[in-house]
C-alpha positions as CSV (number, residue, x, y, z in Angstrom):
1,X,0.1,-0.2,-0.1
2,X,1.4,3.6,-0.9
3,X,2.7,6.2,1.4
4,X,-0.4,8.5,0.7
5,X,-3.1,6.5,1.8
6,X,-5.4,8.4,4.2
7,X,-6.8,5.7,6.5
8,X,-9.3,8.2,8.1
9,X,-11.2,7.7,4.8
10,X,-11.5,4.2,4.8
11,X,-13.9,2.1,6.8
12,X,-12.4,-1.0,8.8
13,X,-13.4,-3.6,6.8
14,X,-11.6,-2.1,3.7
15,X,-8.6,-1.4,5.9
16,X,-8.7,-5.2,6.9
17,X,-9.1,-6.4,3.5
18,X,-6.3,-4.4,2.2
19,X,-4.0,-5.6,5.2
20,X,-5.0,-9.1,4.2
21,X,-3.7,-9.0,0.9
22,X,-0.1,-9.7,-0.1
23,X,2.1,-6.5,-0.9
24,X,2.2,-8.0,-4.9
25,X,-1.7,-8.3,-5.1
26,X,-2.3,-4.8,-6.7
27,X,-4.2,-6.6,-9.8
28,X,-6.8,-7.6,-6.9
29,X,-9.7,-5.3,-7.2
30,X,-12.4,-4.8,-4.2
31,X,-15.9,-3.6,-4.6
32,X,-16.1,-0.3,-3.1
33,X,-18.6,2.6,-2.3
34,X,-16.9,6.1,-3.0
35,X,-18.5,9.0,-1.2
36,X,-17.7,12.3,-2.5
37,X,-18.0,16.0,-0.8
38,X,-20.1,16.9,-4.0
39,X,-20.8,15.5,-7.4
40,X,-17.5,15.1,-9.1
41,X,-16.2,18.1,-11.5
42,X,-14.4,17.4,-14.8
43,X,-11.2,16.7,-13.1
44,X,-12.4,14.5,-10.5
45,X,-14.4,12.6,-13.2
46,X,-11.6,12.4,-15.4
47,X,-9.4,10.7,-12.3
48,X,-12.4,8.4,-11.4
49,X,-12.7,6.9,-15.4
50,X,-9.0,6.4,-15.4
51,X,-9.2,4.4,-12.4
52,X,-11.7,2.4,-13.8
53,X,-15.0,3.8,-12.4
54,X,-17.5,3.6,-15.0
55,X,-21.0,4.8,-16.1
56,X,-22.6,8.2,-15.6
57,X,-20.8,10.0,-13.1
58,X,-22.6,13.5,-13.3
59,X,-24.7,14.5,-10.5
60,X,-23.5,11.5,-8.3
61,X,-22.1,11.8,-4.7
62,X,-21.9,8.2,-4.1
63,X,-20.5,5.9,-6.6
64,X,-19.5,2.0,-6.8
65,X,-16.3,0.4,-8.3
66,X,-14.0,-2.5,-8.3
67,X,-10.7,-0.9,-7.4
68,X,-7.1,-2.0,-7.1
69,X,-5.1,-1.1,-3.9
70,X,-3.2,1.4,-5.7
71,X,-6.4,3.2,-7.0
72,X,-8.0,3.2,-3.3
73,X,-4.5,4.6,-2.4
74,X,-5.0,7.6,-5.2
75,X,-8.4,8.2,-4.1
76,X,-8.1,8.4,-0.4
77,X,-5.8,11.2,-0.9
78,X,-8.0,13.3,-3.0
79,X,-9.5,16.3,-1.1
80,X,-13.0,15.7,-2.9
81,X,-13.2,12.1,-1.6
82,X,-15.0,12.0,1.8
83,X,-15.2,8.2,2.6
84,X,-14.3,4.8,0.6
85,X,-16.1,1.8,2.3
86,X,-16.2,-1.8,1.2
87,X,-19.1,-3.1,-0.4
88,X,-20.6,-6.5,1.4
89,X,-22.3,-9.3,-0.6
90,X,-25.7,-9.5,0.1
91,X,-27.5,-12.4,1.7
92,X,-31.1,-13.4,1.7
93,X,-32.9,-12.5,5.2
94,X,-33.4,-15.9,7.1
95,X,-37.1,-16.3,7.4
96,X,-37.4,-19.2,9.9
């Protein structure tokens, strides 16, 4: 993990997942929610698309993406990123 990682912007589950990964596992991606301070402007949109965030970004303050540890590192250091949270796999509710 890079030296610019802002751990205050990462949830505990995402930190744990990143810490579990071997140092050479930068090609492994993690499903994350990206919470921004405001809808991304042109520069932010450009960076997000460069890191692999797809879809229509206009007007959205919460985005989802599969990101490498390097991309998470880059995003966590951006002033317009408020929070990065690991996405959890949803399971059906127990109906017993």
